[in-house]
C-alpha positions as CSV (number, residue, x, y, z in Angstrom):
1,M,-163.0,37.5,106.2
2,K,-161.7,40.3,104.0
3,P,-163.1,40.6,100.5
4,G,-159.7,40.6,98.8
5,L,-156.0,41.1,99.3
6,E,-155.1,44.6,100.3
7,L,-151.9,45.6,98.4
8,S,-150.1,48.9,98.3
9,K,-147.7,47.7,95.7
10,V,-147.1,44.9,93.1
11,V,-146.0,41.9,95.1
12,L,-143.1,39.9,93.8
13,L,-144.4,36.4,93.5
14,G,-143.3,33.7,91.1
15,R,-145.4,31.3,89.1
16,T,-144.5,28.1,87.4
17,F,-144.6,26.8,83.8
18,E,-147.4,24.4,84.8
19,E,-149.5,27.3,86.2
20,Y,-148.9,29.4,83.0
21,L,-150.2,26.5,80.8
22,R,-153.3,26.4,83.0
23,Y,-153.9,30.1,83.1
24,F,-153.6,30.6,79.4
25,G,-155.0,27.3,78.1
26,L,-151.8,26.4,76.4
27,S,-149.8,23.3,75.6
28,E,-146.1,22.8,75.1
29,D,-146.8,22.0,71.4
30,E,-148.6,25.3,70.9
31,L,-145.5,27.1,72.2
32,R,-142.8,25.4,70.1
33,G,-141.5,27.3,67.2
34,K,-142.7,30.6,68.5
35,K,-141.0,33.6,70.0
36,I,-142.7,34.2,73.3
37,L,-142.6,37.2,75.7
38,D,-143.6,37.0,79.4
39,I,-144.3,40.6,80.6
40,A,-144.2,41.6,84.2
41,S,-142.8,38.2,84.8
42,G,-141.0,38.9,88.1
43,V,-139.6,35.8,89.7
44,S,-141.8,33.4,87.7
45,S,-140.0,30.3,86.4
46,F,-141.9,30.2,83.1
47,C,-139.0,31.6,81.1
48,A,-136.5,29.2,82.7
49,E,-138.7,26.1,82.3
50,A,-139.8,27.0,78.8
51,N,-136.2,27.3,77.6
52,A,-135.4,24.0,79.3
53,H,-138.1,22.5,77.1
54,E,-136.5,24.2,74.0
55,I,-139.2,26.8,73.8
56,D,-137.9,30.3,72.8
57,A,-139.1,32.5,75.8
58,T,-138.0,36.0,77.0
59,A,-139.1,37.7,80.2
60,M,-139.4,41.4,81.0
61,D,-139.7,43.1,84.3
62,P,-138.5,46.3,86.1
63,I,-136.8,44.2,88.8
64,Y,-134.2,42.8,86.3
65,E,-132.0,45.8,86.8
66,L,-131.3,44.3,90.3
67,S,-128.9,41.5,91.3
68,A,-130.2,38.1,92.0
69,E,-129.4,38.6,95.7
70,D,-131.4,41.8,95.9
71,I,-134.4,40.2,94.1
72,Q,-134.4,37.2,96.5
73,T,-134.3,39.7,99.4
74,R,-137.4,41.4,98.1
75,C,-139.4,38.4,97.0
76,E,-139.2,36.4,100.2
77,P,-141.0,39.0,102.5
78,D,-143.7,39.4,99.8
79,L,-144.2,35.6,99.8
80,D,-144.4,35.5,103.6
81,F,-146.9,38.3,103.5
82,V,-149.2,36.8,100.9
83,T,-149.0,33.3,102.5
84,G,-150.0,34.8,105.9
85,E,-152.9,36.9,104.5
86,I,-154.4,34.9,101.7
87,G,-156.2,32.4,104.0
88,K,-158.1,35.3,105.5
89,V,-159.6,36.4,102.2
90,K,-162.8,35.1,100.8
91,A,-162.0,35.9,97.1
92,Y,-160.1,32.6,96.6
93,K,-161.0,29.0,95.8
94,W,-158.7,26.3,97.0
95,D,-159.5,23.4,94.6
96,F,-156.0,23.4,93.1
97,Y,-153.7,24.6,95.8
98,K,-155.6,23.2,98.8
99,T,-153.9,25.4,101.4
100,P,-151.8,28.6,101.6
101,E,-148.8,26.4,102.5
102,R,-149.1,24.4,99.4
103,M,-149.6,27.5,97.3
104,R,-146.3,28.8,98.9
105,E,-144.6,25.6,97.7
106,F,-145.5,26.5,94.1
107,R,-144.3,30.1,94.6
108,E,-141.0,29.1,96.2
109,R,-140.4,26.5,93.5
110,A,-140.8,29.2,90.9
111,Y,-138.4,31.7,92.3
112,R,-135.8,29.0,93.1
113,A,-135.9,27.9,89.5
114,F,-135.9,31.5,88.2
115,L,-132.8,32.7,90.2
116,P,-130.0,30.6,88.7
117,D,-131.4,31.0,85.2
118,F,-131.5,34.8,85.7
119,V,-127.9,34.8,86.9
120,R,-126.9,32.8,83.7
121,T,-128.8,34.7,81.1
122,K,-129.5,38.3,82.5
123,G,-129.7,40.7,79.6
124,E,-130.5,37.9,77.2
125,R,-133.6,36.0,78.3
126,Y,-134.3,38.5,81.2
127,V,-134.7,42.1,79.9
128,H,-135.2,45.1,82.2
129,G,-138.3,47.1,81.1
130,R,-141.4,48.8,82.5
131,L,-144.8,49.2,81.0
132,P,-146.2,51.2,79.2
133,R,-142.9,51.3,77.3
134,T,-140.7,48.3,76.3
135,P,-137.2,48.1,74.7
136,F,-138.5,45.7,71.9
137,R,-139.0,46.3,68.2
138,D,-142.3,46.2,66.3
139,A,-143.9,42.7,66.0
140,Q,-140.9,41.0,67.7
141,F,-142.8,38.3,69.4
142,D,-145.4,35.8,68.1
143,L,-147.1,35.5,71.5
144,T,-147.1,37.8,74.5
145,L,-148.3,36.7,77.9
146,V,-149.2,38.9,80.8
147,S,-150.2,37.2,84.1
148,Y,-151.3,38.8,87.3
149,F,-150.5,42.4,86.4
150,L,-152.9,44.2,84.0
151,F,-156.5,44.3,85.2
152,V,-155.8,42.6,88.5
153,Y,-154.0,45.7,89.8
154,E,-156.6,48.1,88.5
155,E,-156.7,50.0,91.9
156,Q,-153.0,50.7,91.6
157,F,-152.8,51.5,87.9
158,D,-155.4,53.7,86.2
159,Y,-157.2,53.3,82.9
160,T,-154.6,55.4,80.9
161,F,-151.8,53.1,82.1
162,H,-153.8,50.1,81.0
163,K,-154.7,51.5,77.6
164,E,-151.1,52.6,76.9
165,S,-149.7,49.3,78.1
166,V,-152.0,47.3,75.9
167,A,-151.1,49.5,72.9
168,E,-147.4,48.9,73.6
169,I,-147.9,45.1,73.9
170,L,-149.8,45.0,70.6
171,R,-147.0,47.0,69.0
172,I,-144.4,44.4,69.8
173,S,-146.6,41.4,69.1
174,S,-146.9,40.0,65.6
175,N,-150.0,37.8,66.1
176,E,-151.4,37.2,69.6
177,V,-151.6,38.4,73.2
178,R,-153.1,36.6,76.2
179,I,-153.8,38.4,79.5
180,Y,-154.9,36.6,82.7
181,P,-156.8,37.1,85.0
182,L,-159.7,39.5,84.1
183,V,-160.7,40.2,87.7
184,N,-159.2,42.4,90.4
185,F,-158.0,41.1,93.8
186,K,-161.6,41.3,95.1
187,A,-162.6,38.8,92.4
188,E,-164.6,41.4,90.5
189,R,-164.4,41.7,86.8
190,S,-162.1,44.6,85.9
191,Q,-163.9,47.8,84.9
192,F,-161.3,48.5,82.2
193,I,-161.8,45.4,80.0
194,D,-164.9,46.6,78.1
195,R,-163.4,50.1,77.6
196,I,-160.2,48.6,76.2
197,K,-162.1,46.5,73.7
198,K,-163.8,49.6,72.4
199,E,-160.7,51.8,71.8
200,A,-160.5,53.0,68.3
201,A,-156.7,52.4,68.3
202,F,-157.2,48.7,68.6
203,T,-159.6,48.1,65.6
204,D,-157.0,45.9,63.8
205,W,-157.2,43.4,66.6
206,I,-159.9,40.9,67.7
207,F,-160.7,40.7,71.5
208,E,-162.1,37.4,72.8
209,E,-162.6,36.2,76.4
210,V,-161.7,32.5,76.5
211,P,-162.7,30.1,79.2
212,T,-160.0,28.2,81.1
213,D,-160.3,25.4,83.5
214,F,-158.2,27.1,86.2
215,E,-159.7,29.3,89.0
216,F,-157.9,30.5,92.1
217,L,-159.2,34.0,92.4
218,R,-162.9,33.5,92.1
219,N,-164.3,34.3,88.6
220,S,-160.8,34.1,87.2
221,N,-161.6,31.2,84.9
222,S,-161.0,33.1,81.6
223,F,-158.3,35.0,79.8
224,L,-158.3,37.7,77.3
225,R,-157.0,36.7,73.9
226,I,-156.2,39.5,71.5
227,K,-155.4,38.4,67.9
228,R,-154.4,40.5,64.9
229,K,-157.1,40.5,62.2
230,N,-156.0,38.8,59.0
């Protein structure tokens, strides 16, 4: 078996509200009353489902400059590819999803919930943007979430990109940032995490690795919580 997924680009996969709560150790009650940003959200349904639960969530991704039809055309081949390859990779645990086919059900459920909400609220809830820059103002969001982008794609994006992206995310966050997972696609802890923690530019923030009870990529049972010092 291969050690990890071999990706030449960021794949366009969606994840559900339920999965986000597990990744980030969150509950619905913790989210209520906060302005939340989901960065590099792609075709995830977190934003759509959160707003359906009367939670104020916004999503940002480069693909939001495209039409819903073009996005669907791009995400379906990526889903086919990952579903076909992931069972050949030893870096994953199947306690939650059980099989690649059941994982695909979650991914398809996510993008099918995302698409109609995107059509209705493009430019409002769904904002076109690309790290390491965003179109948001300083401290605009109470909680910013980043799932399956920073650290996991460390082979595709270098340390400078990660450092500048974290700096930008902290600029637009008033209180807290959570990033998941902390491993790359070979299930190895990202080499960038400890360097990020030591950056002089981030001394106003507290970095903490927090255990979570979800693990699909092996060793991905923690997230990085970054909180502003009081």
